[in-house]
C-alpha positions as CSV (number, residue, x, y, z in Angstrom):
1,M,-9.5,-4.8,-37.1
2,S,-8.3,-4.6,-33.5
3,D,-10.3,-1.4,-33.4
4,L,-13.4,-3.4,-33.1
5,L,-12.2,-4.8,-29.8
6,D,-12.7,-1.4,-28.2
7,D,-16.0,-0.5,-30.0
8,R,-18.9,-0.3,-27.3
9,G,-21.5,-0.9,-30.2
10,R,-19.8,-4.0,-31.5
11,F,-19.5,-5.3,-27.9
12,L,-23.5,-4.9,-27.2
13,E,-24.1,-6.8,-30.6
14,L,-22.1,-9.9,-29.6
15,I,-23.4,-10.0,-26.1
16,G,-26.7,-8.8,-26.3
17,S,-28.3,-5.6,-24.8
18,A,-30.0,-7.7,-22.0
19,R,-26.5,-8.4,-20.6
20,A,-25.0,-5.0,-20.9
21,D,-25.8,-3.9,-17.4
22,D,-24.6,-7.1,-15.7
23,F,-21.2,-6.6,-17.5
24,D,-21.1,-2.8,-16.8
25,R,-21.1,-3.8,-12.9
26,L,-18.2,-5.7,-13.5
27,G,-16.3,-2.9,-15.4
28,I,-16.6,-4.9,-18.7
29,R,-17.6,-2.6,-21.6
30,T,-15.7,-3.9,-24.5
31,I,-14.7,-7.0,-26.2
32,R,-11.2,-6.6,-25.3
33,E,-12.1,-6.3,-21.6
34,L,-14.1,-9.3,-21.9
35,L,-11.2,-11.3,-23.5
36,Y,-9.1,-10.3,-20.3
37,A,-11.7,-11.1,-17.8
38,F,-9.9,-14.4,-16.9
39,P,-11.6,-16.9,-14.5
40,R,-10.2,-17.9,-11.2
41,D,-9.6,-21.3,-10.0
42,L,-11.4,-21.8,-6.8
43,S,-10.1,-25.2,-6.0
44,D,-6.7,-24.1,-5.2
45,P,-6.2,-25.5,-1.7
46,S,-3.5,-22.9,-0.8
47,Q,-6.0,-20.3,-0.9
48,F,-8.6,-21.9,1.4
49,R,-9.3,-20.3,4.9
50,S,-11.8,-20.8,7.6
51,I,-14.1,-18.0,8.3
52,A,-12.5,-17.7,11.8
53,D,-9.1,-17.2,10.1
54,L,-10.0,-14.6,7.7
55,V,-8.0,-11.3,7.7
56,P,-9.7,-8.2,6.6
57,G,-8.5,-7.1,3.4
58,R,-6.7,-10.4,2.4
59,P,-8.3,-12.4,-0.4
60,A,-9.1,-16.0,0.4
61,T,-11.5,-18.7,-0.5
62,V,-14.0,-20.2,2.0
63,L,-16.1,-23.4,1.8
64,A,-19.2,-23.0,3.8
65,R,-22.9,-23.3,3.6
66,A,-25.7,-20.8,3.8
67,A,-27.2,-20.5,7.5
68,S,-29.8,-17.8,6.1
69,V,-30.5,-16.1,2.8
70,S,-32.6,-12.9,2.6
71,K,-33.5,-10.3,-0.2
72,P,-33.3,-6.9,1.5
73,S,-36.1,-4.4,1.9
74,P,-36.4,-1.4,-0.2
75,S,-35.7,0.8,2.9
76,A,-32.3,-0.5,3.9
77,G,-28.9,1.2,3.9
78,R,-25.7,0.6,2.2
79,A,-24.1,-2.7,1.4
80,G,-22.3,-4.0,4.4
81,E,-24.4,-2.2,6.8
82,R,-27.4,-3.4,8.6
83,G,-29.9,-4.1,6.0
84,N,-28.6,-3.9,2.5
85,P,-30.0,-1.9,-0.5
86,P,-32.9,-3.4,-2.8
87,G,-31.3,-5.3,-5.6
88,L,-28.7,-7.1,-3.4
89,L,-29.0,-10.8,-2.1
90,A,-27.5,-11.1,1.4
91,A,-26.5,-14.6,2.9
92,E,-24.9,-15.6,6.4
93,L,-22.4,-18.3,5.7
94,I,-21.0,-20.7,8.4
95,D,-18.5,-23.4,8.2
96,D,-16.7,-25.8,10.6
97,S,-15.3,-23.0,12.7
98,G,-18.8,-22.0,13.7
99,M,-18.1,-18.4,12.6
100,I,-20.4,-16.4,10.4
101,L,-19.4,-14.5,7.2
102,E,-21.9,-12.2,5.7
103,A,-21.8,-12.4,1.9
104,V,-23.5,-9.8,-0.3
105,W,-24.2,-10.1,-4.0
106,P,-26.5,-8.3,-6.7
107,D,-29.6,-10.4,-6.5
108,Q,-29.5,-13.3,-8.6
109,P,-32.6,-15.6,-8.6
110,W,-30.7,-18.7,-9.6
111,L,-28.2,-18.2,-6.6
112,R,-31.0,-17.3,-4.1
113,E,-32.8,-20.7,-5.1
114,R,-29.7,-22.7,-4.6
115,L,-28.0,-21.3,-1.6
116,P,-30.1,-23.0,0.8
117,H,-29.4,-26.3,-0.7
118,C,-25.7,-26.6,-1.3
119,R,-22.0,-25.9,-0.2
120,L,-20.6,-22.8,-1.7
121,L,-17.2,-21.7,-2.5
122,V,-16.7,-18.1,-2.2
123,H,-13.6,-16.2,-3.0
124,G,-13.0,-12.4,-2.0
125,A,-11.5,-10.1,0.6
126,A,-13.6,-9.6,3.5
127,R,-13.9,-6.4,5.6
128,R,-14.8,-5.8,9.2
129,I,-17.6,-3.6,10.2
130,G,-17.8,-3.4,13.9
131,R,-17.9,-7.1,15.1
132,R,-19.2,-8.4,11.8
133,L,-17.3,-9.8,8.7
134,V,-18.6,-9.0,5.4
135,M,-17.5,-10.0,1.8
136,E,-18.9,-8.0,-0.9
137,R,-19.7,-9.3,-4.5
138,P,-17.4,-12.4,-3.9
139,L,-16.6,-15.0,-6.7
140,C,-18.9,-17.9,-5.9
141,H,-19.5,-21.6,-7.0
142,P,-22.2,-23.8,-5.7
143,L,-21.5,-27.5,-5.0
144,A,-23.8,-30.4,-4.5
145,P,-23.8,-31.5,-0.8
146,D,-22.0,-34.6,-1.7
147,A,-19.9,-33.2,-4.5
148,G,-16.1,-33.2,-4.6
149,M,-13.5,-30.9,-6.1
150,E,-11.7,-33.0,-8.7
151,G,-9.6,-30.8,-11.0
152,P,-9.7,-27.1,-11.4
153,I,-13.1,-25.1,-11.0
154,P,-12.8,-21.9,-13.1
155,A,-15.4,-19.1,-11.8
156,Y,-15.9,-15.9,-13.5
157,P,-17.1,-12.8,-11.6
158,V,-20.9,-12.8,-11.5
159,A,-23.6,-9.8,-11.3
160,G,-27.2,-9.8,-11.8
161,G,-28.4,-12.5,-13.8
162,L,-24.9,-13.4,-15.3
163,T,-24.1,-17.0,-14.1
164,Q,-21.2,-19.3,-14.9
165,P,-23.1,-21.2,-17.6
166,I,-24.0,-17.9,-19.3
167,W,-20.4,-16.7,-19.2
168,R,-19.3,-19.9,-21.0
169,R,-22.1,-19.6,-23.6
170,I,-21.1,-15.9,-24.3
171,L,-17.5,-16.7,-24.6
172,G,-18.1,-19.6,-26.9
173,R,-19.8,-17.4,-29.3
174,V,-17.4,-14.2,-28.8
175,L,-13.9,-15.8,-28.4
176,D,-13.0,-16.9,-31.9
177,P,-14.1,-13.8,-33.7
178,A,-12.7,-11.5,-31.1
179,L,-9.2,-13.2,-31.1
180,A,-9.2,-13.1,-35.0
181,N,-9.3,-9.5,-34.6
182,L,-6.5,-9.2,-31.9
183,E,-3.1,-7.8,-32.8
184,D,0.0,-9.1,-30.9
185,P,2.0,-5.9,-30.6
186,L,5.2,-7.6,-28.9
187,P,8.1,-8.0,-31.5
188,A,7.8,-12.0,-32.4
189,R,11.7,-12.2,-31.3
190,L,10.7,-11.5,-27.8
191,A,7.9,-14.0,-27.3
192,A,9.6,-16.7,-29.2
193,G,13.0,-16.1,-27.4
194,K,11.4,-16.8,-24.3
195,G,9.4,-19.9,-25.2
196,Y,6.1,-18.1,-24.5
197,P,3.1,-18.6,-26.8
198,G,1.4,-16.1,-29.0
199,L,-1.1,-13.7,-27.4
200,R,-4.1,-15.3,-29.0
201,Q,-3.1,-18.8,-28.0
202,A,-2.1,-17.5,-24.4
203,I,-5.7,-15.9,-23.9
204,R,-7.5,-18.9,-25.2
205,R,-5.5,-21.2,-22.8
206,L,-6.4,-19.1,-20.0
207,H,-10.0,-19.2,-20.5
208,F,-10.1,-22.9,-20.8
209,F,-7.3,-23.8,-18.2
210,A,-9.2,-26.5,-16.7
211,R,-8.5,-28.7,-19.6
212,D,-5.3,-27.3,-21.0
213,P,-2.1,-28.5,-19.4
214,D,0.0,-25.6,-20.9
215,W,-1.9,-23.0,-19.3
216,R,0.8,-21.7,-16.7
217,L,3.1,-21.0,-19.7
218,A,0.1,-19.0,-21.1
219,R,-0.2,-17.3,-18.0
220,N,3.4,-16.2,-17.6
221,R,3.3,-14.7,-21.2
222,L,0.4,-12.5,-20.1
223,V,1.8,-11.7,-16.9
224,W,5.0,-10.8,-18.4
225,D,3.3,-8.6,-20.9
226,D,1.6,-6.8,-17.9
227,Y,5.1,-6.0,-16.1
228,F,6.8,-5.4,-19.6
229,Y,4.3,-2.6,-20.4
230,S,4.3,-1.0,-17.0
231,Q,8.2,-1.0,-17.3
232,L,8.0,0.7,-20.5
233,A,5.7,3.3,-19.2
234,I,7.6,3.9,-15.9
235,L,11.3,4.1,-17.7
236,A,9.8,6.2,-20.6
237,A,8.3,8.5,-18.0
238,R,11.8,8.9,-16.3
239,R,13.6,9.4,-19.6
240,H,11.4,12.2,-20.5
241,T,11.5,13.7,-17.0
242,L,15.3,13.8,-17.4
243,R,15.3,15.0,-21.0
244,D,12.7,17.8,-20.6
245,R,12.8,19.2,-17.1
246,P,16.0,20.6,-15.9
247,A,16.5,21.0,-12.2
248,I,18.8,23.1,-10.0
249,R,21.8,21.2,-9.0
250,L,22.7,20.8,-5.5
251,S,26.3,21.3,-5.0
252,L,27.7,19.2,-2.2
253,G,31.4,19.9,-1.8
254,P,33.6,18.8,1.1
255,E,33.3,22.1,3.0
256,L,29.4,21.9,3.0
257,D,29.5,18.4,3.9
258,H,31.6,19.3,7.0
259,R,29.6,22.2,8.0
260,I,26.2,20.0,7.9
261,R,27.9,17.2,9.9
262,R,29.3,19.6,12.4
263,L,25.7,20.6,13.4
264,H,25.0,16.9,14.5
265,P,25.8,15.7,18.1
266,F,26.7,12.1,16.6
267,R,28.7,10.5,13.9
268,F,26.7,9.3,10.9
269,T,26.8,5.6,10.5
270,P,28.5,4.0,7.3
271,A,25.1,3.1,6.0
272,Q,24.0,6.9,6.2
273,D,27.2,7.8,4.5
274,R,26.6,5.6,1.7
275,V,23.2,6.6,0.9
276,I,24.1,10.3,1.5
277,R,26.9,9.7,-1.4
278,E,24.4,7.9,-3.6
279,I,21.5,10.4,-3.3
280,G,23.8,13.3,-3.1
281,S,25.4,12.3,-6.6
282,D,21.9,12.3,-8.1
283,F,21.0,15.6,-6.7
284,A,24.1,17.2,-8.0
285,S,22.8,16.3,-11.7
286,P,21.1,19.0,-13.7
287,F,17.9,16.7,-13.8
288,P,15.3,16.2,-11.3
289,A,16.2,13.1,-9.1
290,R,13.5,10.6,-7.7
291,R,14.7,8.7,-4.8
292,L,13.1,6.2,-2.3
293,L,14.9,5.7,1.0
294,Q,13.9,2.8,2.8
295,G,14.8,1.6,6.5
296,E,13.5,0.6,9.7
297,A,12.1,3.0,12.3
298,G,15.1,4.6,14.1
299,C,17.8,3.8,11.5
300,G,18.4,7.5,10.8
301,K,16.2,8.3,7.8
302,A,15.2,11.7,9.2
303,T,19.1,12.3,9.6
304,V,19.7,11.7,5.9
305,A,16.7,13.9,5.0
306,A,17.8,16.8,7.3
307,Y,21.2,16.6,5.7
308,F,19.6,17.2,2.3
309,L,17.2,20.0,3.4
310,L,20.0,21.9,4.9
311,A,22.2,21.4,1.6
312,A,19.3,22.6,-0.3
313,A,19.2,25.8,1.8
314,A,22.9,26.1,1.6
315,N,22.5,26.2,-2.3
316,Q,20.0,29.0,-2.0
317,V,17.0,27.1,-2.9
318,Q,14.0,26.3,-1.0
319,A,13.2,22.9,0.7
320,F,9.8,21.6,1.4
321,L,9.0,18.6,3.8
322,L,5.7,17.0,3.9
323,T,4.4,14.3,6.4
324,T,1.4,12.6,7.8
325,T,0.3,14.5,10.9
326,D,0.8,17.8,12.6
327,A,2.9,16.0,15.4
328,R,5.3,14.6,13.0
329,A,5.7,18.0,11.4
330,R,6.3,19.5,14.6
331,R,9.0,16.9,15.3
332,H,10.9,17.5,12.3
333,F,10.7,21.2,13.0
334,A,11.9,21.0,16.5
335,W,14.7,18.8,15.0
336,F,15.8,21.4,12.6
337,G,15.6,24.1,15.6
338,N,18.1,21.9,17.6
339,L,20.4,21.5,14.8
340,L,20.4,25.2,14.1
341,D,21.0,26.0,17.7
342,N,24.4,24.4,17.3
343,S,25.3,27.1,14.6
344,P,24.3,30.5,16.1
345,N,25.6,32.5,13.0
346,S,23.4,30.2,10.7
347,R,21.2,32.3,8.4
348,I,18.9,29.3,7.5
349,R,15.3,30.2,8.1
350,A,12.8,27.5,8.8
351,G,8.8,27.4,9.2
352,L,6.1,25.2,10.1
353,L,2.7,24.7,8.5
354,A,0.2,22.6,10.4
355,G,-3.5,22.1,10.2
356,D,-4.2,23.2,13.8
357,Q,-2.6,26.4,13.5
358,D,-4.1,29.8,14.0
359,P,-5.2,31.1,10.4
360,G,-3.5,34.4,10.9
361,E,-0.2,32.6,11.7
362,R,-0.5,30.1,8.7
363,R,-1.2,33.3,6.4
364,N,1.7,35.0,7.5
365,L,3.9,32.0,7.1
366,L,2.5,31.6,3.5
367,E,3.4,35.2,2.7
368,R,7.0,34.8,3.9
369,M,7.4,31.6,1.7
370,A,6.2,33.5,-1.3
371,A,8.6,36.2,-0.7
372,G,11.4,33.9,-0.5
373,A,11.9,34.6,3.4
374,L,11.9,30.9,4.3
375,D,14.5,28.2,3.3
376,I,13.1,25.2,4.8
377,V,9.3,24.6,5.5
378,C,8.0,21.5,7.5
379,A,4.1,20.8,6.7
380,S,1.5,18.1,7.6
381,R,-1.2,16.7,5.4
382,G,-3.4,19.3,7.2
383,F,-1.9,21.9,5.0
384,T,-3.2,20.2,1.7
385,G,-5.9,22.8,1.1
386,E,-3.7,25.9,1.0
387,V,-2.0,27.6,-1.9
388,A,1.6,27.8,-1.7
389,V,4.2,29.9,-3.7
390,F,7.8,28.8,-3.6
391,P,9.8,31.3,-5.8
392,R,12.7,28.9,-5.9
393,L,11.7,25.1,-4.9
394,G,14.6,22.9,-5.2
395,L,13.8,19.8,-3.0
396,L,10.7,18.1,-1.8
397,V,10.9,15.6,0.9
398,V,7.9,13.0,1.5
399,D,8.2,11.6,5.0
400,E,6.3,8.2,4.8
401,Q,5.4,6.7,1.2
402,D,1.6,6.2,2.0
403,I,1.4,10.1,1.2
404,L,3.4,10.0,-2.0
405,G,1.3,12.1,-4.4
406,L,0.3,14.4,-1.6
407,H,2.5,17.2,-3.0
408,R,0.3,17.3,-6.2
409,R,-2.8,18.0,-4.0
410,C,-1.2,20.8,-2.3
411,R,-1.5,23.1,-5.5
412,L,2.1,24.0,-5.6
413,P,3.1,26.4,-8.2
414,P,4.4,25.5,-11.8
415,G,7.8,24.3,-11.7
416,E,7.6,22.0,-8.6
417,D,8.1,19.1,-10.8
418,R,11.5,20.4,-11.5
419,A,12.6,19.8,-7.8
420,H,14.5,16.9,-6.6
421,L,12.3,14.2,-4.7
422,L,13.2,12.3,-1.6
423,V,10.6,9.7,-0.3
424,L,11.1,8.2,3.1
425,T,9.5,4.9,4.2
426,S,9.7,2.6,7.2
427,L,7.2,0.2,5.3
428,P,8.9,-3.2,4.7
429,L,8.8,-3.7,0.8
430,A,9.4,-6.8,-0.7
431,R,11.9,-6.7,-3.6
432,S,9.5,-7.4,-6.2
433,L,7.3,-4.4,-5.3
434,I,10.1,-1.8,-5.9
435,P,10.5,-2.1,-9.6
436,T,6.6,-2.5,-10.0
437,S,4.8,0.0,-7.7
438,Y,7.9,2.1,-7.1
439,G,9.8,2.0,-10.5
440,G,10.0,5.5,-11.0
441,L,12.1,6.0,-7.8
442,E,15.6,5.0,-7.5
443,P,15.8,2.9,-4.1
444,D,18.4,3.4,-1.4
445,F,18.2,1.4,1.7
446,I,19.6,2.0,5.3
447,D,20.4,-1.5,6.2
448,A,22.0,-0.9,9.8
449,S,20.8,0.7,13.2
450,P,22.7,3.5,14.8
451,P,25.4,2.2,17.3
452,G,24.0,1.1,20.8
453,R,20.4,0.5,19.6
454,K,19.4,-3.0,20.8
455,P,17.1,-5.4,19.0
456,V,13.4,-5.3,19.9
457,K,12.4,-8.6,21.6
458,T,9.1,-10.1,20.3
459,H,6.7,-11.7,22.6
460,W,3.5,-13.5,21.9
461,H,0.9,-14.4,24.4
462,F,-2.9,-15.5,24.5
463,R,-5.5,-13.1,25.7
464,S,-6.6,-15.6,28.2
465,R,-3.3,-15.9,29.8
466,P,-2.0,-12.1,30.3
467,G,-0.1,-12.8,33.6
468,P,3.4,-12.5,32.2
469,V,2.5,-9.6,30.0
470,R,1.3,-7.6,33.2
471,E,4.5,-8.6,35.1
472,M,6.6,-7.2,32.4
473,L,4.5,-3.8,32.3
474,E,4.8,-3.5,35.9
475,S,8.6,-4.1,35.7
476,E,8.9,-1.5,32.9
477,F,7.0,1.0,34.8
478,R,9.0,0.7,37.8
479,R,12.0,1.8,36.0
480,G,10.1,4.9,34.8
481,R,9.3,3.5,31.1
482,Q,6.1,3.7,29.3
483,A,3.9,1.6,27.0
484,L,1.8,1.7,23.8
485,V,-1.2,-0.5,23.3
486,V,-2.7,-0.6,19.7
487,R,-6.0,-2.1,18.9
488,P,-7.5,-3.0,15.3
489,E,-9.1,-0.1,13.7
490,D,-12.7,-1.0,14.3
491,G,-13.8,1.6,16.9
492,D,-12.8,2.8,20.2
493,F,-11.7,0.3,22.9
494,T,-14.7,1.5,24.9
495,G,-16.9,2.7,22.0
496,E,-20.0,1.3,20.4
497,G,-19.1,-1.8,18.1
498,G,-15.3,-1.7,19.5
499,E,-13.4,-4.1,21.8
500,S,-13.0,-3.8,25.4
501,I,-9.7,-2.8,27.0
502,P,-8.1,-5.9,28.2
503,E,-8.9,-6.3,31.8
504,F,-5.2,-6.9,33.1
505,L,-4.5,-3.2,32.1
506,G,-6.7,-2.0,35.0
507,G,-4.8,-0.2,37.6
508,F,-2.4,1.6,35.3
509,R,-2.4,5.3,34.3
510,L,-3.9,4.7,30.8
511,V,-5.6,7.2,28.1
512,E,-7.0,6.4,25.0
513,L,-6.4,8.4,21.7
514,G,-10.0,7.8,20.4
515,S,-12.6,9.6,18.2
516,R,-14.3,10.8,21.3
517,L,-11.3,12.8,22.6
518,G,-11.6,16.6,21.8
519,R,-8.6,18.4,20.0
520,E,-7.5,20.1,23.4
521,D,-7.8,16.9,25.5
522,R,-5.9,15.1,22.6
523,R,-3.0,17.6,22.6
524,R,-2.9,17.4,26.5
525,A,-3.0,13.7,26.7
526,L,-0.1,13.6,24.2
527,E,1.9,16.2,26.0
528,D,1.2,14.2,29.4
529,F,2.6,11.1,27.8
530,R,5.6,12.9,26.4
531,L,6.2,14.2,30.1
532,G,5.8,10.7,31.7
533,R,2.5,11.6,33.6
534,I,0.9,8.4,31.9
535,D,1.8,5.0,31.8
536,I,0.1,3.7,28.8
537,M,-1.2,5.4,25.6
538,A,-3.8,3.3,23.7
539,G,-5.0,3.8,20.3
540,A,-5.7,2.6,16.8
541,F,-2.7,2.0,14.5
542,A,-2.8,5.1,12.6
543,E,-2.9,7.2,15.9
544,M,0.3,5.9,17.0
545,V,2.3,7.8,14.5
546,E,1.1,11.0,16.8
547,V,2.8,9.7,19.8
548,E,6.3,10.6,20.8
549,A,7.5,7.4,22.1
550,G,11.1,7.9,23.0
551,N,10.5,6.7,26.5
552,A,8.2,3.8,25.6
553,T,9.9,0.4,25.7
554,V,6.7,-1.8,25.4
555,M,4.4,-2.0,22.3
556,L,1.2,-4.2,22.8
557,A,-0.7,-5.3,19.7
558,D,-4.2,-6.5,21.0
559,R,-5.9,-8.9,19.0
560,A,-2.8,-9.1,16.8
561,E,-4.4,-11.5,14.2
562,R,-6.4,-8.7,13.0
563,F,-3.3,-6.6,11.9
564,T,-1.4,-7.3,8.6
565,L,2.1,-8.3,8.9
566,S,3.4,-5.2,7.7
567,Q,1.5,-3.2,10.4
568,L,2.7,-5.5,13.1
569,H,6.4,-5.1,12.1
570,Q,5.9,-1.3,11.8
571,L,4.7,-1.4,15.3
572,R,7.4,-3.5,16.6
573,M,10.1,-0.9,15.2
574,R,8.2,1.9,17.1
575,V,10.0,1.2,20.6
576,G,13.4,0.6,21.8
577,G,14.9,3.5,20.1
578,G,18.0,3.9,22.3
579,P,20.1,1.7,24.7
580,E,17.1,0.3,26.4
581,R,15.7,-2.8,24.8
582,G,12.1,-2.6,23.5
583,H,9.6,-5.1,23.9
584,F,6.8,-6.0,21.3
585,I,4.0,-8.1,22.6
586,M,1.4,-9.7,20.5
587,L,-1.9,-10.7,22.1
588,S,-4.1,-13.0,20.2
589,E,-6.8,-15.6,20.5
590,P,-5.7,-19.4,20.6
591,G,-6.0,-21.2,17.2
592,R,-6.1,-17.8,15.2
593,E,-3.7,-17.0,12.5
594,E,-0.9,-18.7,14.6
595,E,1.1,-19.7,11.5
596,R,0.9,-16.0,10.2
597,L,2.0,-14.7,13.6
598,A,4.8,-17.0,13.8
599,V,6.5,-15.0,10.8
600,I,6.7,-11.9,13.1
601,R,8.0,-13.9,16.0
602,D,10.7,-15.6,14.0
603,N,11.7,-13.0,11.7
604,P,13.1,-9.7,13.2
605,D,14.2,-8.4,9.8
606,G,11.6,-6.2,7.8
607,L,12.5,-7.4,4.4
608,A,11.8,-11.1,5.3
609,V,8.3,-10.0,6.7
610,A,7.6,-8.1,3.7
611,E,8.4,-11.1,1.4
612,A,6.3,-13.4,3.8
613,A,3.4,-11.0,3.6
614,L,3.4,-10.9,-0.2
615,E,3.4,-14.7,-0.2
616,L,0.4,-14.5,1.9
617,G,-1.2,-12.3,-0.5
618,E,-1.4,-9.5,2.0
619,S,-1.3,-5.7,0.9
620,T,1.8,-3.8,2.2
621,G,0.0,-0.4,2.1
622,P,-1.2,2.0,-0.6
623,G,1.3,2.8,-3.5
624,P,2.0,5.7,-5.5
625,A,-0.3,7.3,-8.1
626,G,-0.1,5.4,-11.4
627,Q,0.4,2.1,-9.7
628,P,-0.6,-0.6,-12.1
629,V,-3.5,-3.0,-11.7
630,W,-2.5,-6.4,-12.4
631,R,-4.7,-9.0,-13.8
632,L,-3.0,-12.3,-13.0
633,A,0.2,-11.3,-11.3
634,D,1.5,-12.9,-8.2
635,L,4.3,-10.4,-6.9
636,S,5.3,-13.1,-4.3
637,S,6.7,-15.5,-6.9
638,D,7.1,-13.3,-10.2
639,F,10.3,-11.6,-9.3
640,E,12.3,-13.1,-12.1
641,L,9.7,-12.3,-14.6
642,I,9.7,-8.8,-13.3
643,R,13.4,-8.4,-13.4
644,D,13.4,-9.9,-17.1
645,A,10.6,-7.6,-18.3
646,R,12.3,-4.6,-16.6
647,E,15.7,-5.4,-18.6
648,E,14.0,-6.0,-22.0
649,A,12.2,-2.6,-21.4
650,A,15.4,-0.8,-20.9
651,K,17.2,-2.4,-23.7
652,L,14.3,-1.4,-26.0
653,L,14.2,2.2,-25.0
654,E,18.0,2.4,-25.2
655,K,17.6,1.7,-28.9
656,D,14.5,3.5,-29.5
657,P,13.5,6.0,-26.8
658,D,10.2,7.2,-28.4
659,L,9.3,3.7,-29.9
660,T,9.0,5.4,-33.4
661,R,10.7,2.6,-35.4
662,T,8.6,0.7,-37.9
663,G,8.5,-2.6,-36.0
664,H,7.9,-0.7,-32.5
665,I,4.7,1.1,-33.9
666,P,2.2,-1.6,-32.6
667,L,4.2,-1.7,-29.2
668,R,3.9,2.1,-28.8
669,R,0.1,2.0,-29.7
670,E,-0.5,-0.6,-27.0
671,L,1.5,1.2,-24.6
672,V,-0.5,4.4,-25.0
673,R,-3.7,2.2,-24.9
674,R,-2.6,0.7,-21.6
675,H,-1.0,3.6,-19.8
676,G,-1.6,6.8,-21.9
677,R,1.2,9.0,-22.7
678,L,2.8,8.6,-19.3
679,W,5.9,10.8,-20.5
680,D,3.4,13.8,-20.4
681,R,2.7,13.2,-16.7
682,A,5.8,11.6,-15.6
683,E,5.4,12.9,-11.8
684,E,3.1,10.2,-11.1
685,Y,5.8,7.6,-11.5
């Protein structure tokens, strides 16, 4: 029966023990995993890139030839570093752009023999190490020197002696008996109603797509399955959270609303009013709410977060805000201080937990938290190793979604999962990412900027012609403004293996936030920039979050072609936060990623940028714990499949919340096999 598909012993019998290690390297240990290890079409021209245009972290296919091939020595270091470990085959690939890509595979004699005599299609995601571009364990398909590419070229992942012919031979022996034991857990009416083939037929077509014209329908069936089961898991987890974990209601009456608004020296925008009503309604329920608040930098997310933190304190529960850096935590804490200064009679007590605090000061703060003597605590990720005790935690705010899940690493006490959760993010998210990667959070969006904020103007110049950029900087500096310069994350500007600072920046007061700057020098540099003693602060993308950029009107992304679209847009929105117009400058090399950079130039809206990034196969950043791994999905084009799968999952759970009806037992079994009993750990969603 289907249990044989997950039996390791049966798998070894069918493939032969000689191939076990090769499949282990690919994460394939059972017959079921073998069935779902589908080949990729390497002949898809939309995936082809020249080596010069590769973007680190972005999957692409390259057609190149081997300039050199070497089997590393036993004394070499890790893969991707100078010298590769024993058992790895390394090749320098070159194409018409004249650039070099280093490719590394487990040593395969057949490939080592063929590489010097053929062209090679390789597919994978490269990463930059210093000035080198390295692709580890890419899919590959050798082509004869004069061979064309007529029709699809299926390619399976390879390891050791596992070649494409061996893959096809093993599948020819295993596929039929394996499919005979495969159960289709999806109710027949669902698949038939959508015109999808059965599960067995769909899997067969995907393995032989090169000669099956109906393979796209099979692909949609299997992609829909992935989305459907993930949505079942997410929605089931949410239902069990609501049912089993009562939370403290946050009462938000007109009087409290008036008192909180009176603390602010400005009127809230209509967009802020709308999300406060939506989130407030959820927080007033007796069950823990899970909300995701999106919006561009400067749109007022922090104001909304402050509103609910103050509301929690007024409801006599504790509120905890987690953010990425000590600098951000201090800014939030200072913001609360300014608000509470407007209310001399306020009894709200706030505290700050930062990684660079004196141990005695931090210990005293933790004791006050445990005694219930603090209502609001702002903390950075430097706090993650501490043991915190909150006698009455009612609200957790996570500032920036890239640390969603950080609260679980803070060793908070039992009961924190009953607190309401509000996640803030300025990361532009495509619409299809929200129900998949963030499906356990109800989304809200601030779609308008505060009155008086001018849109940022985007400029694009080549590094070889920086004259206009210099003139703009000089003009802004004469007006008392400042600038931020951001480099790709491959070492200090002046460090070994990094880039040199662009020459045209010479003569300005410039400080770099690099790894060679000590803690005290770093603190002094940030303070000097805040006070206007420095014209330009330079550093890597991750370091820019530390900089208080209120007076900065220019953001310059050097070698912009090396950033993702999401990163570029986030950088753009870091300047021009007030009545002064901000300027975002992209500096790139001619002929590099010009079509991609045009997306930033032509789209000021973050949602449009997010959709374009998804279509290009770019990652938009790390997601929350429990994020599913897709086998075949293409989030840029699958929105209708995602929406349909979510609707069907919701309907099914409405009728049978625990999937205990007779016809749903196979479905429940498949859900548990894929995702575990997620309703027992719903906080991951």
